[in-house]
C-alpha positions in Angstrom: 140.3 7.1 29.8 142.3 8.2 32.9 141.1 8.5 36.5 140.7 12.2 36.3 138.5 12.2 33.4 136.2 9.4 34.9 136.0 11.6 38.1 135.1 14.7 36.4 132.3 12.9 34.2 130.9 11.4 37.4 130.9 14.7 39.3 129.3 16.5 36.4 126.8 13.7 36.0 125.8 14.1 39.6 125.4 17.8 39.3 123.8 18.1 35.9 122.2 15.1 34.8 120.7 12.9 37.5 117.6 14.2 39.0 117.2 15.3 41.9 120.9 16.6 41.7 123.0 15.1 44.4 126.1 17.4 44.3 126.2 21.3 44.1 128.0 23.1 41.7 131.1 24.3 43.9 133.1 25.8 41.1 130.6 28.2 39.8 128.8 29.1 43.1 129.0 32.8 43.1 127.1 34.1 46.0 129.6 32.2 48.5 132.8 32.2 46.5 135.3 34.8 45.9 137.8 34.7 43.1 141.5 34.6 44.0 144.5 34.6 41.6 146.9 31.7 41.2 149.9 31.4 39.0 149.9 27.9 37.1 152.4 26.5 34.7 151.3 24.9 31.4 152.8 23.0 28.8 153.7 25.0 25.6 153.1 22.2 23.2 156.5 20.7 23.5 156.0 17.4 25.1 158.4 14.5 26.0 160.0 13.4 22.7 159.6 9.4 23.1 162.2 8.8 20.5 164.8 10.6 22.5 166.5 7.9 24.7 168.0 10.7 26.8 165.4 10.6 29.7 167.2 13.5 31.5 167.4 15.8 28.3 163.8 14.7 27.7 162.5 16.1 30.8 164.6 19.1 30.9 163.5 20.2 27.5 159.9 19.8 28.8 160.3 21.7 31.9 162.1 24.5 30.0 159.2 24.9 27.7 156.6 25.6 30.5 154.9 28.8 30.5 153.1 30.7 33.4 149.6 32.0 33.4 147.6 33.9 35.9 144.2 32.3 36.6 141.1 32.6 38.9 139.9 30.0 41.1 137.2 30.0 43.6 138.3 30.3 47.2 136.0 27.2 48.3 138.8 25.0 46.9 141.0 26.1 49.8 138.4 27.2 52.3 136.6 24.2 54.0 134.1 26.6 55.6 132.9 27.9 52.4 132.6 24.5 50.9 130.2 23.6 54.0 128.2 26.8 53.5 127.8 25.8 49.8 126.3 22.3 50.7 124.1 24.0 53.5 122.8 26.3 50.8 122.2 23.6 48.4 120.3 21.3 50.9 118.3 24.4 52.0 117.4 25.3 48.3 116.2 21.8 47.8 113.9 22.1 51.0 112.5 25.4 50.2 111.7 24.5 46.5 110.2 21.1 48.1 112.4 19.3 45.8 112.5 15.6 46.7 115.8 14.3 48.0 117.6 11.8 46.0 117.1 8.5 47.6 118.9 6.2 45.0 121.4 3.8 46.4 125.0 3.9 45.3 124.3 0.8 43.1 121.4 2.5 41.2 123.4 5.6 40.8 126.3 3.6 39.5 124.1 2.0 36.7 122.4 5.2 35.8 126.1 6.6 35.2 127.1 3.7 33.0 123.9 4.0 31.2 124.2 7.7 30.5 127.9 7.4 29.5 127.3 4.3 27.2 123.9 5.1 25.6 123.1 8.8 26.0 126.2 11.0 26.2 126.5 12.8 22.7 130.3 13.1 22.8 130.3 14.3 19.2 128.5 17.6 20.1 128.6 17.8 23.9 131.6 18.5 26.3 132.2 18.7 30.0 132.7 22.2 31.1 134.1 23.0 34.5 134.5 26.9 34.8 133.7 29.7 37.4 130.7 30.6 34.9 129.2 27.5 34.6 129.5 23.8 35.0 127.8 20.9 33.2 127.3 19.5 29.8 127.4 21.9 27.2 127.1 22.1 23.4 130.5 22.7 21.5 129.0 25.2 19.5 128.7 27.5 22.7 132.6 27.6 22.9 132.4 30.3 20.5 130.5 32.6 23.0 133.5 32.4 25.6 136.0 34.3 23.8 135.2 37.6 25.6 135.7 35.9 28.9 139.4 36.2 30.3 139.0 33.2 32.6 137.8 31.2 29.3 139.8 32.3 26.7 142.7 29.9 27.0 140.3 27.1 26.6 138.8 28.8 23.5 142.1 29.1 21.6 142.8 25.4 22.5 139.6 24.3 21.2 140.0 26.5 17.9 143.5 26.1 17.3 144.5 22.5 18.6 141.4 20.4 19.4 139.8 20.8 16.1 143.1 20.8 14.1 145.2 18.1 15.9 147.3 16.1 13.1 147.9 12.5 13.7 151.4 11.9 12.2 151.0 8.3 12.3 147.8 8.2 10.1 148.8 11.6 8.3 145.2 13.0 9.0 143.5 15.6 11.0 141.6 14.2 13.9 140.0 15.6 17.2 142.3 16.0 20.1 140.3 13.4 22.2 137.0 12.2 20.9 135.4 13.0 24.5 136.2 16.8 25.5 136.6 17.9 29.1 137.5 21.5 30.2 140.0 21.1 33.0 138.7 23.4 36.0 142.2 25.1 36.1 144.1 24.5 33.0 142.3 25.3 29.9 145.2 24.6 27.5 144.6 20.7 27.0 142.0 18.1 27.0 142.3 15.7 30.2 140.7 13.1 27.9 142.8 13.6 25.0 144.2 10.1 25.1 141.1 8.6 23.8 141.6 9.9 20.1 140.7 7.0 17.9 137.4 5.8 16.7 138.3 2.0 17.0 139.3 2.6 20.6 136.3 4.5 21.4 134.3 1.9 20.0 135.8 -0.7 22.2 135.5 1.6 25.2 131.6 2.0 24.6 131.1 -1.6 23.7 132.7 -2.7 26.9 130.5 -0.5 29.0 127.4 -1.6 27.5 128.4 -5.1 28.0 129.2 -4.5 31.5 126.1 -2.5 32.2 123.8 -5.4 30.4 125.4 -8.0 32.7 125.1 -5.9 36.0 121.5 -5.3 35.3 120.9 -9.1 34.6 122.9 -10.7 37.1 123.3 -7.8 39.9 126.8 -8.6 41.0 130.4 -7.9 39.9 131.6 -11.6 40.4 129.3 -12.8 37.6 130.3 -9.8 35.4 133.9 -10.8 35.9 133.4 -14.2 34.8 131.5 -13.2 31.8 134.2 -10.8 30.8 137.0 -13.8 31.3 134.7 -15.7 28.9 134.3 -13.0 26.4 138.2 -12.3 26.3 138.9 -16.1 25.7 136.6 -16.2 22.7 138.2 -13.1 21.2 
């Protein structure tokens, strides 16, 4: 799983899962943010042909296939003052609601995050949504409801026409375009976590997280975990 997917999962966990929440929801803060229009370029389904050894032609074909789309983004992404206001509002709301401040250490937060991803995250039915409307973990069945939202429609079409209908030409069967689904906050035409497509890879991924989590709980340090991983790899 790439670093962008890891970061998105962690941010959403700190906003939506851990209690009390540690981060505010910057993207969907409506009282402070204003929408601004941006033009983005996105892939048109013509990726780089790995069988084509002519690298220059490969990339030129890819860039020629790019399309443009006008999207909305919150201006806090480019306005630091507004970002500060959102954090101040977040902290004041916690104080006014008499919500206890989250006093977990970084180590405790890391363990809770690993525990959530390894044991509780139902990736077969839930997806990570980063949008102007809502941020958090949502049921995939709710994607049907975003069709009438102009800012969400590209993701709706991706989900219906590609994510659920991706063809694995190697195994000649239909699979999901990534077993963990994340909505990119800007480009809704793809899944940032699409490289994690195969059940056997996901099983190895989850097993590795559970192995690491259990040894961190038991020994409390990364050096011991590293030793255990080396021993495990030698046996395999």
